[in-house]
N, C-alpha and C positions, 0 to 999 in steps of 0.2 A: 294540740300537738299531735296525740297519739294518730289521729285521723289522717293528718299529713304523713305521717310515718308510714303507713299503711299504704298510702299510694306510692311512694318510694320505693318501698319493699317491694310492690307488684312490678313496678316499672323495672326496676334491679332484675327480677327473675327472670324477667324477658331475654336478658342477655346470655344466658346460660352458664354452665357450669365454669368455674376459674379452677386452674390448678393449683392443688393445696399450698406449694410451696410459693404462688404467686399472691398469696391472702395477705393483705395486709391488716394486723390484728394488733389488741392489747394484751398483756399477760392476765388471767385469771386470778392471779394474787398478786400482792406488791407488798413486799420486796419477792421475786423469784430467787432462791436460794439453791438448794440442791434437790435431787429426788430419791423417794424411798421406794418406789416402784418405777418401772420405765413398761414402755408398750410390748406388749406380746410376749411377756414375761410368761415361763412355764409354772403353771400352778394346778392346785388337785382340780381335775377334769374341766380345765377351762385356760384359754389364754386370758393373761392381764389386758384390759380392754384398752388400758390408756396410759398416762403419767400420774404418778403419785406426787403430788408439791408437797413438801414440807413445810407446815406451818409453826416452827417454831416450838413443837411441844405444844400448843397452846390451840384452842378452841376459839370461836366465834370471831376469826379474822376476815373483813369484808370479802367478798367473793364477786366479780367482776364479770360482765359479757363481754367474750372477745372481740366481738365483732357486731353491727347491727342485725337484728333479727327479731323474733318473739318467742316469748315464752310456749313452747307448743304441748308439752306435754309435763305432767307431775306425776311420780310415785313413791308411794312412801311406804316403806317393810321394814319390820322387826329385824329381818336379815338382808344379805345380799346389800346391794348399793343404800340402804337406811333413805334417808331424804334425799330425793333425785329431781334435777330439773334437766330438761330439755330445752335448748335455743334453737330454733328453725333459722337457719339463714338465706339470704336470697340467691345465694352461688351455689347452691345443690349441696350443702354440708350442713349438719345438724352437730352441735356440740352438746355435752353430757357434763353435770357437776354433781358430785356425788359424795355422800357421808355429812350430809350439810346437816347444820343444828337447826336452823330456821332462815326464815326469810323476812325482807324488809316489810314495815307495816300493810302496803297496799297487798303484797301479795301474799302475805300472810293472811290476811280478812278472806281472801278467795279458798285459800288451802282450808281455813278451818271451816268454813261455810261447808265444803265439801264431807271434810270428817263427820261434822254433825248431819248432815243429809244421808250419808250411808251408815251412820251410826258404828264407826269401823275407824279404828288406827291406821291400819293397811288400807287405803286407794290410790286408784290410778285412774287419772282422768287427762282429757285433752282440752286444748285451749284455742279459739282461732287467731289470726292474726292479727284481729283488733280489740283482742282481750287482755294482754299485756306484751305491747313492744318493747324493746329496749335498744339502748343505743351503746355503740362500741364504749367500754370502759366503765360502762352504768353497774354500779352495786345491786343486785337484787336479792342476795341471801349472806348467810355467813357460814363459814366454815366450822366442821365438826368430827365427831366420831361415831357417827350413829350406822345401824347398820352393821355387817360384817366385820367390821375396820379394827385393825390392830391397834390404833394409835390415832390423834389427831394428824389429821392431813385434808388436802383436798384431791379427790379422786377426777381427772380431767380426761375427755374423748372427745375424739372428733370421727365423726360417721357419715358416710355418703348417704344422703336422704333418701334416696330413690330405692335402694337395696339393704339398708342397713350394715353395709360392711366396715370393719373398724379399719381407721387411717392411723398411722403414725404421726402422733402430734410433733414428734421431732425435727419434721421437715417445716416446722414454724419455729424454728431454734433461734433465727434470726432476731426474734423478738424477744423470746424468754431468756436467751443467753446464758445457756447451761453449758459450762465448761467440763471438759474430758481430755485428758491427757495421759490416760491408763489404757493400756491394750487388754484384749480378752486372755484367757489361761486356759490350754485344754490340760485337764488331768487325766483321762485316760480314754481309750478306744475299745470297741468291742468288734469282733467279725462273729459273722454268721454263715454257715452252712445253710443254703436255701433251695427249695425245691429237691430235697435229695441231697444237696452240696455238701461238704463237710470241710472244717478247718481242724488241722491236727487230728483227724478221726474224730471228733465233738461236732455235736451242731454249731455249738458257739463258744467263744472263747474271751477272757476279757484279759488287756495289757494296760498298766497303768505308764504313764510316761516318763521319760528319765532324760536328762540334758547331755549331750556328751562333748566331750573334751572340746570341740570346735563352737560349741554355744548352739549346735544346731537338736532340735527335738526330736526323740526318736522313741520306741517302745522297750519297756524293762523287759529282758528275756526275750525279745520279739526278733531275735536272729534269724530263726531257722522255723518259720512259719510255713507249714505245708497244708495246701488246700487244691479242692478237686470241684468242678461243677460251679454252680451259681453262689456268691459271695456277697454278702452286704456288711454295711459298716455302720456303726453308730458312736457319737464323740459325746463327753462330759464334758462340759467347758462352762466357765462362768465368764462374764463381761463386769468391768468396774468403771467405777465414774470418781474424777476429781472432787475432793470433799466431804466423802460419804463413805461408811463403810459397808453398805449395803451392795449385794451382789445382783446382777442382774443376766439376762439371756442376749449372747449374741445374737445379730442379726441376721447373717448371713454364713451359711455353712457349705464347703466346696470340697469336691472329690476329685481328683485327677489318678488317671492310671496310665501309666507310659504317657504322661503329660498330656493325654486327653482327658477333657472334661467329662465325666460320667454322671455327677450329681450337683446342682445348684440349688440349695433351699434357702429362698429368701422368705423370710416370715414378715409379710404385710397383706394390707387388704382382706382380711378374713370375717365372712359375715358371721355375722352375731350367731345365727342358728347352726353353725358349724365351729361353734368356739369348743364344744368337748370333744371335737377330732383331735386335740393337742395328744387323747391317748393313742393317737394312730401314728402322730409324728415321734413319740417318746418311745422306748422299750417298757412299755406298760408291766410286764412281771418283773423286771427288774427295779422299777418304781414303787410297785407293791411290796416286793421283799424289804426295803430299807430306804425308800424316799429319795433314790439318786434318778437324775433327768440325763437319760442318753438321748440324745437327739439323732434319730435313724436318717440315714442319707439314702434308703430306699423307700418304695412306695407300698402299702400295703393294696390288695386288689381291688377294693373298695371303700376307698378314702374319698372324703369329700374336698380337702383343701387343693387350692389351687396354687402352693406354695412353692411347688416343684419347677424351677423354670427350666431344667435340663434335668431329663431324666432318662439316659440313654439306658435300654434295658431295665427300666424302671429303677435306675440306680444302683444296678448289681452289676458285678463284674463276673464276666464268665469263664473263669481257669480251666481252659481245655486244652492248653498245651504245657509241655513240660519243660518249662523255662520259667524265668524270674519274671514277676511283675512289679513294676515299682508305683508305691502308693503315695502320693501328697495328701495331706488332708490340710484345710485353710478355716479359720474362723473370723470373723470380720464384725466389727461393731458399729452403730450409726454415725462413727465418727472417721471411719476408715481404719482404725487400727486394727494389727491382723496378727494372730498367734499360729503357726503351722507345725507340721511334724509330718516327718517322711518314714517310710519304712518299706519291707521288701515283702512279698509273698512267694514263694516257691511252688511252683505247679506241680505236683508229684500225682500222676495217677493213681486212682483209688476207686473202686466198685462203689457206687452210689447207691443209696438205698432208695427202694423203692416207693412212690408216693400214693397212699391210698386213697381212692375216690369213689369206692362203691360200695364201702360198708352201709348196714341199711341205716344208721344215724348220721350220715355225713351230711352236714347242712353248709351249701355253699353261698357266701355272702354275695349280696346284691339281688335274692331272690325272698319271697316270702315264704315261710314256713310253720306248718302245724306239728307240733311236738305231742303226742297224746300216748299216755301209759296209761289210760282207762281214770286211777284216781288223781291223776296229775296231769294237766293239759298247758302248752305254753304257745301262745303266737309269737312269731319272731319277723317282724318285718325286714322288708328289704333292704332298708338303710340302718339297721339294729346293729349289724357286725362290719368289722373292718375287713376280715380274712374267714376263708372256710376253716370249719372246725366240725368235731365229734364229742358232742356233749357229753361229760361225764352223767349218770343218773344212778342215783340209789335210793330207794327206799328202807326207810329204818322205823320198825314198830316202837311206838312208845306209849306212855298213858300219862305222860307229863302234859299233853297238849290234845285239841279235840281233833287232832288227824294225824297221820302218820308223820316222819321227818323226811321230808324230798330235799335231796341234794341234787342240785340242776345246775351243770354247767361248770366252769371253773373261775374259781373269784379272781384268778391274775389276767382274765381275760374281759377287756372293756366292752361296753356295749355304749351305742352313740345315742338311739332313742329308746324309750321305753317299750318293754314287751308285756303283752296281758300273760297272766298265770292264774289258773284254777285249780283250788285244791278241794277234793272231797273232804267233807266234816264227818266224822265220825263221832258216835256218843250223841247223835243230834238232838235227841229227846232231853239231854241232860242240861241244856240252858235252852231257857224258854224267850227270853229276849234275844235274839238273834243282831240286833244292834251291837251288843258287847263283843262279839265275834270280829278279830282282824287277822291280816296275814303277817305274822311274826318273821322278821329276819335273823338269824340265829347265828351266833358265834360258832367256831368249831368244837365248842363245849358245848353247844344245845343252849346256850344263854340268851335271851332275847336283846338285841342291840339298836332294831329300828323296827319300821312298822311300812309294809309295803300296801296298807287300805285293806278294802275289802268291802263287797257287796255280797249279799247272802241270796242264793238263785238257786232254788229246788235241791238242796242239799250240799251245795258247792260254796267256795267263796271265791268270789273274783277279785284280783287286785292288778297293781300294774307294778314293775321292778325295772331299775336300769342298772343292777348288779347282779350277777351270778351267785351261785350261793346255797345254803340251807334254808328252808321256808317250812313254817308248820302254821296251823290255825290255832290261835289262842284266844283268851277271853280276857276282856278288860272290865273287871268289876269295881275296880279302885278309883275314887274320887280323886280328882287333882288337889294339888296341896296349895294351900293360901299362906303365906307366912307373912303378918303385919311388919313392917322396917319403921315405919315413922307414920304416927295417927293422930300423935298429941301435941300439943304447943304450937298450933297450926297459925296464931297470931306472930309468931316469931319467924317460922319457916313454914311459908302457905303452900305446903306440898305432900301429896299423900303418896306413900310408898309402900309397895308389897312386892315379896317375891313368889312367881308363881310358878309351879314345875308340875309335868306327868312323865312318869317313868313307862308308861307303856305305849297306847296309841296316840298318843302326844294332845296339845292343846288345840282346841279348834277356835274359840271363841273366849272373850273376856269382855264384861260389862259391868260400869260402874254407874251408880246412881246417887245423885245428892236430893234428899227433899222429893224423891220420885224421878227425878228428870235424870236423863242419860248424860253421862260428863265424859268427856275425852282423856283417857289414860295412854300416854305414850308407851310402846314396849322396848324394851333393849334385850332381844333374844340372848345376845352372848353373855350377858348377866341376869337372865330370867327376871327381870326386873321390869315393874310397871310404874309410872308416876302421873298424877295429876295435879297440876298446879292451879289453886282456886282461882277462880276467874270472875271478878266482880260484875263484870257484866251479864255471869249466870247465876251466880250464888250470892244472896245479901250477907252481907259482912256485919260482927258484933252481933251475933245470934247463934242459936244452938242448931243442929240440921240433923236429920237422919243420913246416914250412909250405909250402903249396900254394894257388896260386890261378888259376881255370879262368874264363875269360871268354870267351862266346861270342856270336856274333851273328845275326840272324834267319835267315841263308841257313847256317846250320851250321857256319861258320868257328870253331874256338876256339884261344885262346892259353893258354899254360898258364908261369906264374912258380912255381918252386919254391927254398927256402933252408933252410938250418939256423938256427934262431933260439935267443937264450937271455932266459929272463925269468924 
């Protein structure tokens, strides 16, 4: 049967790609009720890749293939997607099903074999079209709450197979039948003076919205906005759906100036590798300040996204005449519902501030840069920054760490890719085992909040970061913490449960052994819990066994827990 399917799959593949909205599919869960997350919602450092189907607050619901295809890849992680299945379809699309609890028996045996082959809970492997083909509506998994999930649901994505670009699954809504009669809502608008331009003699200004007597929305205290030079806009807005209190991101944002469309942002078809560029779309300093998402109508000069369908003058308006400029902002959701706001900018001639491009540390976006301060070095790749900047830099002497404290860059500026950083180690002879050293990320109060890794090379520590801020070389001589939660009464509840933690360099590996044989512990990073369900195929029942758990951090410190158990 599966060989016949392979022939059918290869034959259909020759027909080429179909349009997503013309694809006949089955829902991935049944019944489909409402969504807790929509496609391309703005999230911390990424766009939400798909739809979150609610499962009634329960786990272990059947999950179905939406169309014929084959299981092409499975990844399992303690974070992110958790247990994740890719199904490749012959029409050029791949669907993803995430935060799963497990798989049907035939697929589960394939997965478990990979766990034991690699002796790791975290695995990532591919399958051929003949390994596990599926039919439309066939169950292959059960829903759950694994990985970085905030509650039971199924996360579902559609991607183009050729370039891994994220597609909007709501284009298939004729089969999901999700209802929505609620329109988006605009809460606030920000105006920015760009390239030396100004708004009310400021670089930027925020206005909350207000409803007029004629039921039209405008800006509170926005009757006398004065501007000159290049001006950009951003909007804070939410979308809503029928039957759920969850908020979503509008799909489309349009700006008209004097009835001319100058910006048309349509969030769709985002390459997975560009998902972090959500930080270019939003006002990142505003988000860093209080978690608010303001969507910009204008483009940074080194952005990778292709969501700006119209961007006259890169989405900016040039106020260069002493007259009124009539502005209209529209936000539109997936179902065509619209909210809008109108206001006026008064062109008032003002002396523009000069833009500095020639200072020593000026770093232009889109170019590779080496930043060399002798005791601190950084390599900033061409695709790391969205716009030009002059990095803050400061060296702070300290005896608390094995280097100076180095303040590099602005914490309110996002990075798209990793930058290499190199810190000079001081008091080098004070620590014999250089594996214990790592680059610590520091809070404003110089406390450790994270790690940038680090490899010791000739008196320096080399690591990677995707955040600007404070860094120093620290030593991790502390063993990970193992806390037993359930190790007795295994005949009644046959699951070994532990909490594991490491407050410095982080946990690199954990290995459990029963009678000297490696066993599979599943890891839930959000609760710092690992679990092993006693497996009668690997461990003999009704007898005493030796058990050992070894947990190791990234600096080579290990903790061991040993106990005799009965099962």
